[in-house]
C-alpha positions as CSV (number, residue, x, y, z in Angstrom):
1,M,0.0,0.1,0.0
2,A,1.2,3.5,-0.8
3,S,1.2,4.6,3.0
4,T,3.1,1.5,4.2
5,Y,6.8,1.4,4.6
6,L,9.4,-0.7,6.6
7,T,12.4,0.4,8.6
8,R,15.4,-0.6,10.6
9,T,18.7,0.9,11.7
10,T,22.0,-0.7,10.4
11,G,24.8,-2.0,12.5
12,T,28.5,-2.2,11.8
13,P,29.1,-3.4,8.2
14,T,31.3,-6.3,7.2
15,L,32.6,-4.3,4.3
16,G,31.2,-0.9,3.4
17,T,32.6,-0.9,-0.2
18,K,30.6,-4.0,-1.4
19,C,27.0,-4.9,-1.1
20,T,24.1,-6.3,-3.1
21,V,20.4,-5.4,-3.3
22,S,17.9,-7.8,-4.8
23,F,14.1,-7.7,-4.7
24,W,11.0,-8.5,-6.7
25,W,8.7,-5.6,-7.3
26,K,5.3,-5.0,-9.1
27,N,4.8,-1.4,-10.0
28,S,1.1,-0.5,-9.5
29,E,1.4,3.0,-10.7
30,G,3.1,2.9,-14.0
31,K,4.6,6.4,-14.3
32,P,4.1,8.2,-11.0
33,S,1.5,10.9,-10.9
34,G,1.9,14.4,-9.6
35,G,5.5,14.8,-10.4
36,S,7.0,12.8,-7.5
37,D,9.5,10.2,-7.4
38,R,8.7,6.9,-5.5
39,V,11.3,5.6,-3.2
40,I,11.6,1.8,-3.1
41,F,14.7,1.2,-0.9
42,G,17.0,3.8,0.7
43,T,18.6,5.5,3.7
44,E,16.7,8.3,5.6
45,T,19.6,10.8,6.0
46,T,20.5,14.2,4.6
47,A,23.2,12.4,2.5
48,D,20.7,10.0,0.8
49,C,21.2,6.8,-1.0
50,Y,18.2,5.3,-2.5
51,I,16.7,3.2,-5.2
52,Y,13.6,4.8,-6.7
53,L,11.0,5.1,-9.5
54,R,11.5,8.3,-11.2
55,N,8.6,10.6,-12.0
56,T,9.4,10.0,-15.6
57,G,9.0,6.2,-15.2
58,E,12.6,5.3,-15.2
59,L,14.3,3.2,-12.5
60,G,16.8,5.3,-10.6
61,L,19.7,4.9,-8.2
62,Y,21.2,7.9,-6.4
63,Q,23.7,8.7,-3.7
64,A,24.5,12.3,-2.7
65,S,27.8,14.0,-1.4
66,T,31.1,12.1,-1.1
67,G,31.1,9.0,-3.2
68,S,28.1,10.2,-5.2
69,F,26.5,8.4,-8.1
70,D,23.5,8.8,-10.2
71,F,21.9,6.1,-12.6
72,R,18.6,6.3,-14.5
73,T,17.5,3.6,-17.0
74,S,16.5,4.5,-20.4
75,R,13.7,1.9,-20.2
76,L,10.5,2.8,-18.5
77,M,9.2,0.5,-15.7
78,S,5.6,1.0,-16.4
79,D,4.2,-2.5,-16.8
80,C,1.6,-2.9,-14.1
81,S,0.8,-6.4,-14.9
82,A,4.2,-8.0,-14.2
83,W,6.7,-8.6,-11.4
84,Y,10.2,-7.3,-12.1
85,H,13.3,-8.7,-10.5
86,I,15.7,-6.0,-9.6
87,C,19.3,-6.5,-8.7
88,F,21.9,-3.8,-7.8
89,T,25.5,-5.0,-7.3
90,F,28.0,-2.6,-5.7
91,D,31.8,-2.9,-5.6
92,S,33.8,0.3,-5.4
93,T,37.1,-1.6,-5.1
94,L,37.2,-2.4,-8.9
95,T,39.6,-0.5,-11.1
96,T,37.1,-0.5,-14.1
97,S,34.8,2.3,-13.1
98,A,31.8,1.0,-15.3
99,D,31.7,-2.2,-13.2
100,R,31.4,-0.7,-9.8
101,I,27.7,-0.5,-10.0
102,K,25.7,-3.1,-12.1
103,I,22.0,-3.1,-12.5
104,Y,20.1,-6.2,-13.6
105,I,16.5,-6.3,-14.5
106,N,15.0,-9.8,-14.8
107,G,18.5,-11.4,-15.0
108,V,19.7,-9.1,-17.8
109,R,22.4,-6.4,-17.1
110,E,21.3,-2.9,-18.1
111,T,23.5,-1.1,-20.5
112,A,21.4,1.8,-21.7
113,F,21.0,4.8,-19.3
114,N,19.7,8.3,-19.3
115,A,22.2,9.0,-16.6
116,S,25.2,6.8,-15.5
117,T,27.6,8.6,-13.1
118,T,29.3,5.9,-11.1
119,M,31.1,6.1,-7.7
120,S,34.6,6.9,-7.1
121,Q,37.0,4.0,-6.3
122,G,37.0,2.9,-2.6
123,A,33.8,4.9,-1.9
124,T,31.4,3.6,0.8
125,I,27.9,2.7,-0.2
126,R,25.6,4.4,2.3
127,L,23.0,1.7,2.3
128,N,25.7,-0.2,4.0
129,E,27.1,2.3,6.6
130,A,26.7,1.9,10.3
131,S,23.7,3.5,12.1
132,K,21.9,4.3,9.0
133,V,18.0,4.2,8.9
134,I,17.0,2.0,6.1
135,N,13.5,2.4,4.7
136,I,11.8,0.0,2.3
137,G,8.7,1.2,0.4
138,G,9.1,4.9,1.1
139,G,9.2,7.0,4.3
140,F,10.3,10.1,2.5
141,N,6.8,11.4,1.7
142,Q,7.5,9.6,-1.6
143,N,6.0,6.3,-0.8
144,M,6.0,3.7,-3.7
145,N,2.7,2.3,-5.0
146,G,3.1,-1.4,-5.6
147,L,4.2,-4.8,-4.1
148,L,7.6,-6.2,-2.9
149,S,8.7,-9.7,-2.3
150,H,11.8,-11.6,-1.4
151,I,14.0,-8.7,-0.5
152,N,17.6,-9.6,0.0
153,F,20.4,-7.4,1.2
154,I,24.0,-8.6,1.2
155,D,26.8,-7.0,3.1
156,G,30.3,-7.5,2.0
157,T,29.8,-9.4,-1.3
158,A,28.8,-8.3,-4.8
159,Y,26.5,-10.9,-6.3
160,D,25.1,-10.8,-9.7
161,A,21.4,-11.6,-10.5
162,S,22.1,-15.3,-11.1
163,A,22.4,-15.7,-7.3
164,F,18.7,-14.9,-6.9
165,G,17.1,-16.2,-10.1
166,S,17.4,-18.3,-13.2
167,T,15.9,-18.7,-16.7
168,D,13.2,-21.4,-16.8
169,S,14.2,-23.9,-19.5
170,D,10.7,-24.6,-20.5
171,T,9.2,-20.9,-20.7
172,G,12.4,-18.9,-21.1
173,E,11.2,-16.6,-18.3
174,W,13.3,-15.4,-15.5
175,S,12.2,-17.2,-12.3
176,I,12.7,-16.7,-8.6
177,N,15.3,-18.6,-6.5
178,T,13.5,-18.6,-3.1
179,S,16.5,-19.8,-1.2
180,P,19.6,-18.1,-2.6
181,S,23.0,-19.6,-1.4
182,V,24.7,-16.4,-0.4
183,T,26.9,-15.0,2.5
184,Y,24.8,-12.2,4.0
185,G,27.5,-10.4,6.3
186,N,26.8,-8.3,9.3
187,N,24.0,-6.1,7.9
188,G,22.6,-8.6,5.5
189,F,18.8,-9.7,5.7
190,F,16.1,-11.6,3.9
191,I,12.5,-10.4,4.4
192,L,9.1,-10.8,2.8
193,K,10.2,-14.4,1.8
194,D,6.8,-16.1,2.3
195,G,4.0,-13.6,2.9
196,N,4.3,-10.4,4.9
197,S,6.8,-11.3,7.5
198,V,9.4,-8.7,8.4
199,T,11.4,-11.2,10.4
200,D,14.9,-11.7,9.0
201,Q,15.1,-15.2,7.1
202,S,18.9,-15.0,6.8
203,P,21.2,-16.4,9.5
204,N,21.0,-12.9,11.1
205,T,18.3,-11.3,13.2
206,N,18.1,-8.0,11.3
207,N,14.4,-7.7,11.5
208,F,12.4,-4.8,10.2
209,T,9.4,-3.0,11.7
210,V,6.5,-1.4,10.0
211,G,7.2,2.5,10.0
212,A,3.7,3.4,8.9
213,G,0.6,2.0,7.4
214,T,-0.5,-1.7,7.3
215,L,1.6,-4.5,5.7
216,T,-0.8,-6.8,3.9
217,K,-0.1,-10.3,2.6
218,S,-0.7,-10.8,-1.1
219,E,-1.4,-13.9,-3.0
220,D,0.0,-12.0,-6.0
221,C,3.7,-13.0,-6.1
222,P,6.5,-13.6,-8.6
223,S,5.6,-17.1,-9.2
224,N,1.8,-16.5,-9.6
225,V,0.8,-13.0,-10.9
226,F,-2.8,-12.2,-10.3
227,A,-5.0,-9.8,-12.3
228,T,-5.6,-6.4,-11.0
229,W,-7.4,-3.3,-12.5
230,N,-5.1,-1.8,-15.1
231,S,-3.9,1.7,-14.3
232,L,-2.7,2.0,-17.8
233,D,-6.1,1.5,-19.3
234,S,-6.0,3.9,-22.2
235,Y,-8.8,6.3,-21.2
236,F,-9.2,6.1,-17.4
237,T,-6.3,8.6,-16.7
238,Q,-8.1,10.4,-14.0
239,A,-9.0,7.2,-12.0
240,V,-7.4,6.6,-8.6
241,F,-5.9,3.1,-8.1
242,T,-4.9,1.8,-4.6
243,N,-4.2,-1.5,-2.7
244,G,-1.8,-2.8,-5.4
245,N,-4.5,-1.7,-8.1
246,A,-7.1,-4.1,-6.6
247,T,-9.3,-0.9,-5.9
248,V,-10.2,1.7,-8.5
249,Q,-12.2,4.8,-8.0
250,T,-13.7,6.0,-11.3
251,P,-13.5,9.8,-12.0
252,N,-16.7,11.7,-11.7
253,A,-15.8,13.6,-15.0
254,S,-15.7,10.5,-17.1
255,E,-18.2,8.0,-18.5
256,A,-16.0,5.0,-19.3
257,Y,-14.7,1.8,-17.7
258,C,-11.6,0.2,-16.6
259,T,-10.3,-3.4,-17.5
260,S,-8.2,-6.1,-15.8
261,T,-4.5,-6.4,-16.6
262,L,-4.9,-10.0,-17.6
263,G,-7.3,-11.3,-20.2
264,M,-9.2,-14.6,-20.6
265,S,-9.4,-16.7,-23.9
266,S,-10.3,-20.1,-22.6
267,G,-11.1,-21.7,-19.2
268,K,-13.3,-20.7,-16.3
269,Y,-12.7,-17.8,-14.0
270,Y,-14.2,-16.3,-10.9
271,M,-13.9,-12.9,-9.2
272,E,-15.8,-10.7,-6.7
273,V,-16.2,-7.0,-6.6
274,E,-17.3,-4.9,-3.7
275,I,-19.1,-1.6,-4.3
276,Y,-17.7,0.7,-1.7
277,D,-19.4,4.0,-2.4
278,G,-21.6,3.3,-5.4
279,S,-23.6,5.6,-7.6
280,N,-27.0,4.6,-8.9
281,R,-25.7,3.2,-12.2
282,D,-22.7,1.1,-11.6
283,N,-21.3,-1.3,-14.2
284,I,-19.5,-4.5,-13.4
285,G,-18.8,-7.4,-15.9
286,I,-16.6,-8.3,-18.8
287,V,-15.5,-6.8,-22.2
288,D,-13.2,-7.6,-25.0
289,S,-11.3,-4.2,-25.1
290,P,-10.2,-1.4,-23.0
291,A,-11.9,2.1,-22.8
292,T,-10.5,4.4,-25.4
293,A,-12.6,7.6,-25.3
294,N,-15.4,9.4,-23.5
295,N,-17.8,9.6,-26.4
296,G,-21.2,8.7,-25.0
297,S,-21.2,5.2,-26.3
298,N,-18.1,3.9,-24.6
299,N,-19.5,2.5,-21.4
300,L,-19.4,-1.1,-20.5
301,Y,-23.0,-1.9,-21.1
302,Q,-22.9,-0.2,-24.6
303,K,-20.1,-2.2,-26.1
304,P,-21.0,-4.9,-28.6
305,K,-18.8,-7.3,-26.8
306,G,-19.4,-5.8,-23.3
307,Y,-21.6,-7.6,-20.7
308,S,-22.6,-5.4,-17.7
309,Y,-24.4,-6.1,-14.4
310,R,-25.9,-2.7,-14.2
311,G,-27.3,-0.9,-11.1
312,G,-30.2,1.7,-10.8
313,T,-33.8,1.5,-10.3
314,S,-34.8,1.7,-13.9
315,Y,-31.7,0.1,-15.3
316,A,-31.2,-3.0,-13.1
317,G,-30.1,-6.1,-15.0
318,V,-27.6,-7.4,-17.4
319,W,-27.0,-5.3,-20.5
320,N,-25.1,-5.8,-23.8
321,N,-24.7,-3.5,-26.8
322,D,-27.0,-0.9,-25.0
323,T,-29.8,-3.5,-24.7
324,K,-31.1,-5.1,-21.5
325,L,-31.0,-8.9,-21.8
326,S,-33.9,-11.2,-21.1
327,G,-34.1,-13.1,-17.8
328,T,-34.6,-12.3,-14.2
329,F,-31.6,-10.5,-12.7
330,S,-32.1,-8.6,-9.6
331,A,-30.6,-5.1,-9.0
332,Y,-27.6,-5.3,-6.8
333,G,-28.4,-1.7,-5.7
334,G,-25.1,0.0,-5.7
335,S,-25.0,0.2,-1.9
336,A,-21.8,0.2,0.1
337,G,-20.7,-3.2,1.0
338,D,-22.6,-4.9,-1.7
339,K,-20.5,-7.7,-3.4
340,V,-21.1,-8.9,-6.9
341,M,-19.7,-12.4,-8.1
342,I,-18.7,-13.0,-11.6
343,A,-18.1,-16.5,-13.1
344,V,-16.9,-16.6,-16.8
345,D,-17.2,-20.0,-18.6
346,L,-15.2,-19.6,-21.8
347,D,-15.3,-23.3,-22.6
348,N,-19.1,-23.0,-23.1
349,S,-19.4,-19.1,-23.8
350,K,-21.5,-18.6,-20.6
351,L,-21.5,-15.8,-18.1
352,Y,-23.1,-15.7,-14.6
353,F,-23.5,-13.0,-12.1
354,G,-24.2,-13.3,-8.3
355,Y,-25.0,-10.8,-5.6
356,N,-24.0,-11.2,-1.9
357,G,-23.6,-14.9,-2.2
358,T,-26.7,-15.8,-4.4
359,W,-26.4,-16.6,-8.1
360,Q,-28.9,-14.5,-10.0
361,N,-31.6,-15.9,-12.4
362,S,-31.1,-19.2,-10.4
363,G,-27.8,-19.6,-12.2
364,D,-25.7,-22.6,-12.0
365,P,-22.0,-22.0,-13.2
366,T,-21.4,-25.7,-13.0
367,S,-24.1,-26.6,-15.6
368,G,-21.7,-26.6,-18.5
369,S,-23.2,-26.4,-22.1
370,T,-26.8,-26.4,-20.5
371,G,-26.0,-22.9,-19.0
372,T,-28.6,-22.8,-16.4
373,G,-29.5,-19.2,-15.7
374,A,-26.5,-18.0,-17.7
375,I,-26.0,-15.2,-20.3
376,S,-24.7,-16.5,-23.5
377,I,-21.7,-14.6,-24.8
378,T,-19.8,-14.3,-28.0
379,P,-17.2,-17.0,-28.1
380,A,-13.7,-15.7,-27.3
381,S,-12.4,-17.2,-30.5
382,D,-14.7,-14.9,-32.4
383,L,-13.4,-11.8,-30.8
384,S,-10.9,-9.5,-32.6
385,N,-8.3,-9.8,-29.9
386,G,-9.4,-13.4,-28.8
387,C,-10.0,-12.7,-25.1
388,Y,-12.3,-11.0,-22.6
389,F,-11.3,-8.8,-19.6
390,F,-13.0,-8.2,-16.3
391,A,-14.2,-4.6,-16.2
392,V,-16.0,-2.0,-14.0
393,G,-17.4,1.5,-15.0
394,D,-19.6,4.3,-14.0
395,E,-22.0,6.0,-16.4
396,V,-23.0,9.0,-14.4
397,T,-20.5,11.8,-15.0
398,S,-21.6,13.7,-11.8
399,D,-20.7,10.9,-9.5
400,D,-17.8,8.5,-8.9
401,T,-17.7,5.0,-7.7
402,T,-15.1,2.9,-5.8
403,Y,-14.8,-0.7,-6.8
404,R,-12.8,-3.0,-4.5
405,G,-12.0,-6.1,-6.6
406,N,-11.0,-9.4,-5.0
407,F,-9.2,-11.1,-7.7
408,G,-8.0,-13.8,-5.3
409,N,-6.0,-12.0,-2.7
410,G,-8.6,-12.4,-0.1
411,Y,-9.2,-8.6,0.5
412,F,-11.7,-6.0,-0.5
413,G,-9.5,-3.0,-0.4
414,S,-7.5,-3.2,2.9
415,T,-10.2,-5.3,4.6
416,Q,-9.7,-9.0,4.8
417,I,-12.7,-11.2,3.9
418,S,-14.7,-12.4,6.9
419,S,-14.6,-16.2,6.1
420,A,-13.1,-17.8,3.0
421,G,-15.4,-19.8,0.8
422,T,-14.4,-23.2,-0.6
423,N,-12.1,-23.2,-3.7
424,A,-11.4,-26.6,-5.2
425,S,-8.7,-25.1,-7.5
426,G,-6.6,-24.0,-4.6
427,N,-5.8,-20.8,-6.4
428,G,-7.0,-17.7,-4.8
429,I,-9.0,-16.7,-1.5
430,F,-12.7,-15.5,-2.0
431,E,-15.5,-14.5,0.2
432,Y,-18.0,-16.9,-1.3
433,N,-17.7,-20.5,-2.7
434,V,-15.9,-20.6,-6.0
435,P,-17.9,-22.9,-8.4
436,T,-16.3,-26.2,-9.1
437,G,-14.0,-26.0,-12.1
438,Y,-13.5,-22.2,-11.8
439,T,-10.2,-20.5,-10.6
440,A,-8.8,-17.1,-10.0
441,L,-7.4,-15.2,-13.0
442,S,-3.7,-15.4,-12.5
443,T,-0.8,-16.8,-14.3
444,K,-1.2,-20.1,-12.5
445,G,-5.0,-20.0,-13.2
446,L,-4.4,-19.5,-16.9
447,N,-2.3,-22.8,-16.9
448,L,-4.5,-25.1,-14.7
């Protein structure tokens, strides 16, 4: 969460001229808004040393004063749907100045920079000085928006990225090494290994504390990436995304919608959406494309391949292509705390909506091709892009709505679900029972 950060004070280092920082990071913001940088990992001193997401979207590394350095990648770190592995290797003892700081992203050393001023030979890295306050996730009034996992700090040794990850021989993807074989040194630590524990998992006891906010466990992790709302959706530039992009507040100046970061082309998927402060015409459902304009015919319920569970006294029901579909679908009302369930069966081209634990129109998502109580949808194979996305939107320009999506993390916003329903897939945690054969929309779910 954007208001949360971790902190601890360093001890005497093993060797102040060598260290390694490795972590997995999911950027929820894309390019930071409001012109502010976002600190990911750094010291809280007047002579700062920190790793940050620059307000232009570059990954940055900076140290002030004696032994200063300044790096900014040419590439922009704006993908909100993926986890990045970031590794910084420091060794100021080296003769070759270009090798004193190495930056690896997903196992590949970066060579293209918009700034690349390295440190002087023999300089001390302030991340590894004695009695420095180390903050992770912010603490400088520049808190990051995103998720972090498997944070390793190595005191006294300069490791490259291969100590913390490797290329999967089947997929070619960079994969996490959950138990790296490294020597941590006096100030070294390993936190956020499995869940939200700030207890050091290295041989040391360099535990962190929560400096502010609430540290929330996420099922979304480097080995199983979950869908979220897409903060890079091409029209919703004014929307406010929080809780790792699981929550979106639609802007009251727009009549549009927002899609999920992952799409669905086959299989069966389930999710839940809580309406936190609904208007009287909320839209929740699926669509085949992101919003691209505010043109009066760009809301979810108006799209030819959009299917919306729509609120409002006069509009309640399921709509497609600006037409209310037949069948009995009760209004969910748009009241705070209401929870809408969505089950998408792309093997049979069926869609089901539920409301506060009850499937509407006496629907049975396990009925297969029979489609008891279902909405029949266009097969994904007939769509121009071959897939659907979960989507939410607001059609009243004088009001806004906050949608708290539970894509499987077990939270609505920052509130944990009251009691988990059953889920035979074992993928994701939901408030209500997941229909047999359905799973969360995640990289694991896409491959079940």
